[in-house]
Wavefront OBJ file of the C-alpha trace (Angstrom):
o trace
v -93.957 16.008 -3.897
v -91.978 18.414 -1.617
v -88.187 18.290 -1.023
v -86.405 17.862 2.399
v -85.345 20.540 4.605
v -81.363 20.719 4.327
v -78.760 22.594 6.142
v -74.960 22.872 6.031
v -73.844 19.621 8.090
v -70.651 17.400 8.847
v -71.237 13.834 7.053
v -70.878 11.659 10.470
v -69.155 8.310 10.750
v -71.527 5.527 9.066
v -71.739 2.269 9.849
v -70.602 0.514 6.910
v -67.273 -1.007 6.186
v -65.541 1.477 4.473
v -62.622 4.274 5.036
v -63.215 7.780 6.868
v -65.058 9.716 4.270
v -64.473 12.731 6.066
v -62.040 14.524 3.858
v -64.042 17.100 1.556
v -64.105 17.203 -2.200
v -65.326 19.770 -4.663
v -66.222 18.978 -8.340
v -68.595 17.336 -10.486
v -68.935 13.448 -10.245
v -67.640 13.103 -13.624
v -64.498 14.169 -12.672
v -64.083 11.076 -10.637
v -63.350 8.681 -13.575
v -60.137 10.905 -14.285
v -58.813 9.459 -10.786
v -57.346 6.112 -11.614
v -56.373 5.828 -7.988
v -57.672 7.633 -5.266
v -55.734 9.520 -3.249
v -56.313 11.671 0.146
v -55.816 14.713 -1.579
v -58.640 14.317 -3.665
v -61.056 12.952 -1.292
v -62.488 10.197 -2.888
v -62.723 6.624 -2.084
v -63.513 3.355 -3.092
v -67.013 1.894 -2.262
v -68.768 -1.172 -3.776
v -65.931 -1.030 -6.702
v -66.917 2.460 -7.448
v -64.905 5.674 -6.622
v -67.156 7.670 -4.562
v -67.154 11.227 -2.917
v -69.507 12.380 -0.056
v -72.751 13.733 -0.954
v -75.316 15.945 0.205
v -76.852 14.598 3.850
v -75.515 12.603 6.232
v -74.330 8.831 5.063
v -74.550 9.583 1.262
v -71.973 8.448 -0.938
v -71.865 9.542 -4.637
v -70.308 7.472 -7.392
v -70.317 7.632 -11.060
v -73.050 5.434 -11.982
v -74.820 4.513 -8.308
v -75.777 6.444 -5.175
v -75.537 5.087 -1.333
v -77.015 6.504 1.748
v -75.778 4.545 4.794
v -74.532 1.802 2.961
v -77.848 1.250 0.888
v -78.164 1.773 -2.692
v -80.860 4.581 -3.511
v -83.229 4.636 -6.624
v -81.672 6.690 -9.227
v -82.775 4.721 -12.534
v -85.565 7.148 -13.603
v -86.874 5.200 -16.521
v -87.232 2.093 -15.177
v -89.142 3.175 -12.216
v -92.177 3.505 -14.238
v -94.313 0.923 -16.200
v -93.294 0.504 -20.097
v -94.808 3.478 -21.808
v -96.795 5.180 -18.800
v -94.037 7.856 -18.428
v -94.487 8.557 -22.294
v -98.462 8.697 -21.877
v -98.366 11.372 -19.063
v -97.346 13.792 -21.841
v -99.212 16.014 -24.278
v -97.450 14.516 -27.191
v -97.821 10.859 -27.295
v -97.478 8.485 -29.548
v -100.165 6.687 -31.852
v -99.548 3.487 -30.374
v -102.192 2.258 -28.089
v -101.360 2.154 -24.582
v -100.628 -1.510 -22.718
v -103.241 -2.264 -19.908
v -100.550 -1.545 -17.266
v -99.827 1.958 -18.435
v -103.626 2.591 -18.715
v -103.976 1.550 -14.977
v -100.768 3.247 -13.966
v -102.533 6.524 -15.553
v -105.899 6.237 -13.852
v -104.056 5.861 -10.723
v -101.996 8.658 -11.268
v -104.682 10.922 -12.073
v -106.693 9.430 -8.803
v -103.652 10.177 -6.576
v -103.016 13.702 -7.878
v -106.210 14.702 -7.292
v -106.913 13.231 -3.973
v -103.872 14.903 -2.670
v -104.004 17.952 -4.404
v -107.717 18.451 -3.031
v -106.344 17.979 0.430
v -103.836 20.201 -0.062
v -106.384 22.958 -1.403
v -108.342 22.183 1.846
v -105.298 22.959 3.967
v -104.088 26.145 2.207
v -107.669 27.603 1.228
v -110.044 26.249 4.256
v -107.707 25.469 7.288
v -105.385 28.479 6.311
v -105.597 31.669 3.998
v -103.822 31.920 0.652
v -104.157 34.596 -1.454
v -103.229 34.204 -5.217
v -101.669 37.136 -7.200
v -101.167 36.688 -11.096
v -103.596 33.671 -11.415
v -104.139 34.720 -15.188
v -100.443 34.289 -15.796
v -100.840 30.633 -15.338
v -104.264 30.627 -17.122
v -102.488 31.955 -20.162
v -99.987 29.206 -20.430
v -102.590 26.508 -19.929
v -104.991 27.664 -22.520
v -105.472 25.515 -25.431
v -104.178 27.828 -28.034
v -100.581 27.396 -26.222
v -98.753 23.999 -27.141
v -95.133 24.848 -25.632
v -93.638 23.135 -22.999
v -93.819 24.939 -19.663
v -91.094 25.187 -17.223
v -92.262 26.877 -13.861
v -89.451 27.750 -11.087
v -90.633 28.752 -7.636
v -88.784 29.263 -4.366
v -88.595 26.596 -1.501
v -89.708 27.470 1.576
v -91.303 24.311 2.909
v -91.483 20.543 2.547
v -95.194 21.102 1.780
v -94.471 23.870 -1.075
v -95.410 20.961 -3.544
v -98.163 19.662 -3.355
v -99.540 22.724 -1.471
v -98.931 25.563 -3.614
v -100.322 23.514 -6.617
v -103.050 22.174 -5.099
v -104.228 25.841 -3.648
v -103.926 27.140 -7.138
v -104.928 24.393 -9.607
v -108.612 23.371 -10.415
v -109.443 20.001 -10.090
v -109.618 19.108 -13.564
v -106.006 20.561 -13.836
v -104.947 18.284 -10.854
v -106.313 15.177 -12.446
v -105.277 15.816 -15.711
v -102.200 13.329 -15.917
v -101.145 14.931 -19.413
v -100.849 18.276 -18.327
v -100.104 18.156 -14.603
v -96.503 18.957 -13.683
v -93.472 16.739 -13.460
v -91.336 17.411 -10.684
v -87.998 15.945 -8.716
v -87.145 15.229 -5.189
v -83.968 14.010 -3.415
v -83.702 10.168 -3.962
v -81.543 9.772 -1.000
v -84.579 11.246 1.401
v -88.114 10.137 -0.001
v -87.132 7.563 -2.241
v -86.208 5.176 0.610
v -88.802 2.189 0.015
v -90.767 0.796 -2.105
v -94.392 2.029 -1.058
v -93.189 5.718 -0.662
v -91.122 5.228 -4.120
v -94.716 4.011 -5.736
v -96.781 7.138 -4.075
v -94.093 9.695 -5.209
v -93.798 7.856 -8.914
v -97.735 7.991 -9.024
v -97.535 12.014 -7.937
v -95.101 12.634 -10.985
v -92.167 12.976 -8.802
v -89.037 11.611 -10.151
v -85.611 10.911 -7.923
v -82.792 13.297 -8.083
v -79.886 13.309 -6.319
v -78.378 16.487 -5.087
v -74.325 16.874 -5.788
v -74.831 14.534 -8.767
v -74.256 17.271 -11.303
v -76.763 18.269 -14.193
v -76.291 15.244 -16.301
v -77.848 12.782 -13.926
v -80.627 10.402 -15.331
v -83.521 12.311 -13.698
v -82.442 15.907 -15.386
v -82.093 13.971 -18.860
v -85.765 12.589 -18.348
v -87.280 16.159 -17.351
v -85.746 17.427 -20.916
v -87.487 14.577 -22.475
v -90.799 15.556 -21.105
v -90.406 19.172 -22.081
v -89.544 18.123 -25.345
v -92.835 16.166 -25.352
v -94.892 19.303 -24.637
v -95.075 18.830 -21.192
v -94.805 20.910 -17.603
v -92.003 20.727 -15.476
v -91.861 22.191 -12.174
v -88.580 22.557 -10.269
v -86.814 24.362 -7.215
v -84.003 25.890 -8.701
v -82.287 26.836 -5.191
v -82.034 23.095 -4.945
v -83.047 22.937 -1.280
v -85.641 24.405 1.610
v -84.046 27.618 2.696
v -85.861 30.847 4.274
v -83.973 33.674 3.473
v -84.512 37.542 2.613
v -84.088 36.979 -0.905
v -83.514 34.207 -3.909
v -80.368 31.867 -2.937
v -78.045 31.678 -6.003
v -79.896 29.056 -8.501
v -78.338 25.646 -9.667
v -77.353 25.705 -12.917
v -79.691 22.700 -13.729
v -82.439 25.064 -14.668
v -80.210 26.639 -17.193
v -79.967 23.258 -18.617
v -83.102 22.480 -19.270
v -84.030 25.951 -20.895
v -80.866 25.329 -22.865
v -81.053 21.916 -24.081
v -85.041 21.730 -24.627
v -85.797 21.315 -28.400
v -88.402 23.974 -28.102
v -87.769 26.950 -25.681
v -90.525 26.467 -22.927
v -92.461 29.097 -21.498
v -90.725 30.063 -17.944
v -93.415 30.625 -15.144
v -91.756 32.556 -12.094
v -93.825 31.529 -8.850
v -92.661 32.968 -5.298
v -94.888 32.400 -2.261
v -94.607 33.513 1.362
v -95.972 31.875 4.437
v -95.682 28.444 3.639
v -92.738 27.916 6.263
v -95.924 28.588 9.071
v -98.008 26.031 7.709
v -95.386 23.318 7.823
v -92.473 24.646 9.749
v -88.827 23.838 9.120
v -86.570 22.192 11.918
v -85.102 24.734 14.425
v -81.585 23.225 14.025
v -80.055 20.245 12.141
v -80.301 17.863 15.310
v -84.201 18.655 14.903
v -86.517 16.348 12.894
v -88.744 17.800 10.259
v -92.055 18.446 11.798
v -95.138 16.582 10.057
v -98.138 18.456 11.591
v -99.626 21.100 9.268
v -100.667 23.762 10.849
v -104.041 25.847 10.292
v -104.804 29.742 10.782
v -101.890 31.260 8.809
v -101.356 33.538 5.519
v -99.923 32.341 2.539
v -99.301 34.880 -0.535
v -98.637 33.061 -3.861
v -97.367 35.233 -6.629
v -97.465 34.213 -10.141
v -95.120 36.252 -12.239
v -95.281 37.056 -15.960
v -93.510 34.549 -18.150
v -89.634 35.188 -18.499
v -88.750 35.828 -22.350
v -85.127 34.224 -22.645
v -85.952 33.690 -26.428
v -83.468 36.430 -27.995
v -80.918 35.479 -25.440
v -80.902 31.794 -26.273
v -80.461 32.656 -30.103
v -77.515 35.164 -29.260
v -76.131 32.334 -27.289
v -76.383 29.850 -29.810
v -75.404 32.186 -32.865
v -72.045 33.020 -30.942
v -71.471 29.185 -30.201
v -71.156 29.830 -26.669
v -70.260 26.385 -24.603
v -72.692 24.583 -22.795
v -71.686 25.407 -19.156
v -71.457 29.171 -19.929
v -74.847 29.174 -21.344
v -76.516 27.200 -18.476
v -74.673 29.705 -16.133
v -75.945 32.838 -18.023
v -79.374 31.799 -18.621
v -79.707 30.766 -14.489
v -78.559 34.024 -13.714
v -81.029 35.772 -16.111
v -83.726 33.741 -14.455
v -82.567 34.357 -10.950
v -82.817 38.123 -11.654
v -86.467 38.021 -12.617
v -87.233 35.892 -9.365
v -85.324 38.647 -7.174
v -87.204 41.111 -8.779
v -90.371 39.115 -8.119
v -89.341 38.567 -4.637
v -89.422 41.889 -3.675
v -92.596 42.404 -5.201
v -94.140 39.364 -3.313
v -93.028 40.736 0.103
v -94.916 43.770 -0.480
v -97.754 42.305 -1.220
v -97.583 39.641 1.729
v -97.206 42.629 3.956
v -100.460 43.925 2.568
v -102.237 40.883 2.400
v -101.313 40.387 6.283
v -103.091 43.834 7.045
v -106.248 43.371 5.349
v -106.503 39.776 6.914
v -106.011 41.102 10.294
v -108.357 44.194 9.651
v -111.186 41.705 8.220
v -110.733 39.434 11.647
v -110.753 42.437 13.816
v -113.857 43.593 11.723
v -115.899 40.416 12.186
v -115.494 39.675 15.691
v -116.227 41.506 18.609
v -113.018 42.255 20.615
v -114.561 44.348 23.561
v -114.596 42.213 26.634
v -118.685 41.820 27.026
v -118.372 42.774 30.764
v -118.059 46.566 29.460
v -120.853 46.429 26.414
l 1 2 3 4 5 6 7 8 9 10 11 12 13 14 15 16 17 18 19 20 21 22 23 24 25 26 27 28 29 30 31 32 33 34 35 36 37 38 39 40 41 42 43 44 45 46 47 48 49 50 51 52 53 54 55 56 57 58 59 60 61 62 63 64 65 66 67 68 69 70 71 72 73 74 75 76 77 78 79 80 81 82 83 84 85 86 87 88 89 90 91 92 93 94 95 96 97 98 99 100 101 102 103 104 105 106 107 108 109 110 111 112 113 114 115 116 117 118 119 120 121 122 123 124 125 126 127 128 129 130 131 132 133 134 135 136 137 138 139 140 141 142 143 144 145 146 147 148 149 150 151 152 153 154 155 156 157 158 159 160 161 162 163 164 165 166 167 168 169 170 171 172 173 174 175 176 177 178 179 180 181 182 183 184 185 186 187 188 189 190 191 192 193 194 195 196 197 198 199 200 201 202 203 204 205 206 207 208 209 210 211 212 213 214 215 216 217 218 219 220 221 222 223 224 225 226 227 228 229 230 231 232 233 234 235 236 237 238 239 240 241 242 243 244 245 246 247 248 249 250 251 252 253 254 255 256 257 258 259 260 261 262 263 264 265 266 267 268 269 270 271 272 273 274 275 276 277 278 279 280 281 282 283 284 285 286 287 288 289 290 291 292 293 294 295 296 297 298 299 300 301 302 303 304 305 306 307 308 309 310 311 312 313 314 315 316 317 318 319 320 321 322 323 324 325 326 327 328 329 330 331 332 333 334 335 336 337 338 339 340 341 342 343 344 345 346 347 348 349 350 351 352 353 354 355 356 357 358 359 360 361 362 363 364 365 366 367 368 369 370 371 372 373
């Protein structure tokens, strides 16, 4: 449920029988089909019968229909990773057809998984740490029974524990276990979908495999758009990777695609948080592995902003018949502006929360050495 930590690195040599792939390549994966013969200048190579380019992360090769890491194909087929009918059953708008036994069992297992992991995350952030939530009413409004529109939440990415951590802290148990209303997410296929047990775990948590660097037209994006069209909730990290900066990094255009291609304009909820990188720190450098031990005694601030209204902008872009790529860019930039404003607001709130937190700790504990009393 959380993406991995990524830094800018060089792709090292990998132990598979292909030519050197250290040449860089820029462009969409779809452009690979235009090269009948890969050349040194293009940076493209042939592997397993497909034209490939280096992906994000060490040893990753991206083809037109498949992706490999260290010579092993990673999971990219989103639809077939769920039992027949199960993915549709876990959305608000389901067909009247009765569910198969395998679908019912999958939904029950998914509900139990999300409740268990969510409550564990709630204990970590609300008991072992202190989490202060601002703007909860903004989320409660969109989850009211009167709101039937799809929901798209966009959240900054400071830690590999952001999801399930943040949603475990914010949502009630009844919301965590509601398979139809609980969020759909996406995480790096080449990192967390590496074997069958992990694949099953993430799928039960309504997380689908997405390949970084494969573009906005990959299967995972189409899958998420379908879930929005069915009135579901999709949560994404539009920065694309874990980054702790003083502001919001440039958003990937995939968030614009989700808005632009959704049949009904989703309710867009921006969420900003600070302090999660203290709960689960990130690697200090690219040679260090990701820490796995949750740390207690930290303060986390979560700020849920007002919904971002893009209705008039979407209508205007469609009236002007703007190209899809340009529309995605403009919508992504508009969402980024809203998130940057919320980020500045959250930083001020976080400072205030730290001061109040320290004052409360000081007032409740006798800090004077007993020998002087």
